[in-house]
N, C-alpha and C positions, 0 to 999 in steps of 0.2 A: 618818552614813547618807546616801547620795545621794538626790536627788529620785526617781531611777528606782526605788530600793529602796522608798522610801516609797509610790510609786505602786503597786508590786506588792502591798504590804500593804493598801492601800485597795481594790485591785481584787478581792481575794479575798472582800470583803464583798458583792459583787454576787451576789444569790441566783439570778438567772435568766440564762440565755444565750439572747439573742434575736438572730436573724439574718434579714434580709429576703432571701428567696430570689430575688425578682424583681431586686433590685439586683445580687446576685452573678451571676445569669445575664446581666444586661445587660453587666456588666464583662467577663465571659468572652467574650461575643459580640463586643464591640468589639475585643478582642484578636484574635479569629479574623478579623474583617473587615480589620483592619490587615494581618495576614499575607497575606490573599488579595489585597489591593490591591498589596502589594509584589510578589507573584508574578505579578500581572496575568493570571490565568486563572481558570477555573471560575466563570464569570459566573452560572450557575444557582444555585450554592451561595451566592455572594455575595448574590444577590437574596433568597434564602430567609432568610439571616441578617439582612439589613436589614429584612425584613418582621417578623421576630421582635423585633428591637430596637424598631421603631416600636410594636409591640404592648405591649412592656414599658414603654416611655416613656409611652404613653397610659394604662396602668394606674397608673403613678406619678403622672401629672397628676391622674387621677381621685381618687386617695388624698389628694393635696394639697388638692384642692377640698373633699373631705369634712372634712379637718382644719380648713379655714378656717371651717367652720360651728361648730367648737368652740373657736375662738380660738387654734388652734395653727399658724396660718399667717400669711404676709405680714409677717414680721419683717424689717425692713430690705430689703424687696423680694424675700426668698427664702422660698419656701414650705417649711414643715416638716410632715411627716406624723407620725402617732402612732407609727410604728415607729422613731423616733429618727433619721430620714434627712432630708437637706436637698436642695434643688434649686438648681442654679446660676441666678443672675439672668439675665433676658433680655439678650442681647448679649454674654454672657461668651464669651471665646475657647474654642475646642474643647478646648484643654489643660486649662482650668479645669474644664470639664464632666467630663472624663475623671478628673481628680483627685477631684472630688466623688463620682463614681460609684464609684470604687475605695474612697474613704473610707466611703461608705455600705455597701459590701460587707463591711467588717470592723468597722464602727462599734460593734457590740454583742458582738463576739467577746471572750472573756476576756483579761485581761492574763496573759501568760506571759513570765517573764524569759528573754531570749534568743530569744523567738519571732519568726519572720520573718527570721532571719539565716542559718540553714542553707539555707533556701529561701524564696522569696516566698510559697509556699503553705504555710500552717500552721494549726493549730487555735486559736492565740492569738498575740498580738503584744505585744512591749514597746513603749516609746515610740518608739525609733528604728526598730524594725521596722515599726511602724504608719505613720510618716511616709514611710519608704522605699517601702512598698507603694503608698501613694497616689500618690506622685510618679512611681513607675515606670510607672504606667498611662498617663501622658502622655509617657513617654520622657525624663523629667527626671533620672532616675538609672538606671544600668544594672545595679546590684547593690545588695543591702542595705548600708546604712551605719550605723556606730555614732554615738552622739550627738556625740562630739568631732569627727568628720569633717565634720559639718555646719557647724562653725565657719568652715571655709574653702571651703565649697561655694557655687556660684553667684556672684552679685554682692553687694557690700556694701549694707546699708541695707534699708529696707522696700520691698516691691513694690506695684504697683497692685492685683494680684489675689491673689498668694500671698506670704506672708512667713514665713520659718522663724526660730525662736528656739532657739539651741543653746548648751550649755556642756558640760563634761566629763561631767556626770551626767544630763542630761535634754535632750530636744528636743521641741518642739511647733510647730504652725504655725497661721496664720490663712489661710483660703481664702475669698475673696469676703465677708469680714467675719465668718466663722464660725471659732471656735477648734476645732482638731482636736487633742486632747490625751488621753493615757491617764489623766491625773489626773481628768478629767471623768467617766470611766467609772463610778466608785463613786458619784459625786454624782447622776447621772441615768440610768445604765444605757447610755449611749452616749458615744463619744469626741467627739461634736459638742456644743458649747455656745456661749453668748454671753458673752464676757468672762470675768472671774473669775481672771485670771492676770497677775501683775506681770512685766514684761519686764526689770527690773533684774537684772544679772548674766548676761544672755544676749547672745550675739553675734547680731546681726540680719542675715539674708541673704535673697536672693530669686533665683528663676530668671531668667535674662536675658530681657528682653522682657515679663515678667509682673509 
């Protein structure tokens, strides 16, 4: 049985489906902003979207501050809120923030075998669908990829900000020190976690420049 099938079995044990609406909205708004910037027009709409994004980011910051009072924040310099989301550390490149935002948007969605491959937009995601979705938010992949394909993706070795670990049966990644992995979903109800995965047997890759 592959690790991906094992992850599927673990994931069905998760009893609740939790999704942070603010994070999803932010990810979608960032996509719209990128499209508008490329087109170079509709300044009024662009301004309105930016206002909404700032509002959502302020809300996320407030939630992180509240989490800090309960001991759920400031782990390795990255704030974690009670909804299973993380925040990129200060000074992180924009691409890292986009990957984190997209990861937050699907962090608590259920594991679905093959999920995220027919389309980036799905009700659940498997391991490679999850990683593909998060990386696509920063333009690091252009279409969903299977686990094996990540073995030759990007540049070899670990990255400074993002490192992908792949083999024929499973793929996961570390983003700014956080593990993003479907195997963590059953453990804590979110794909985000700290450590807990051996890298032996995985090909290590990273996006160029990150």
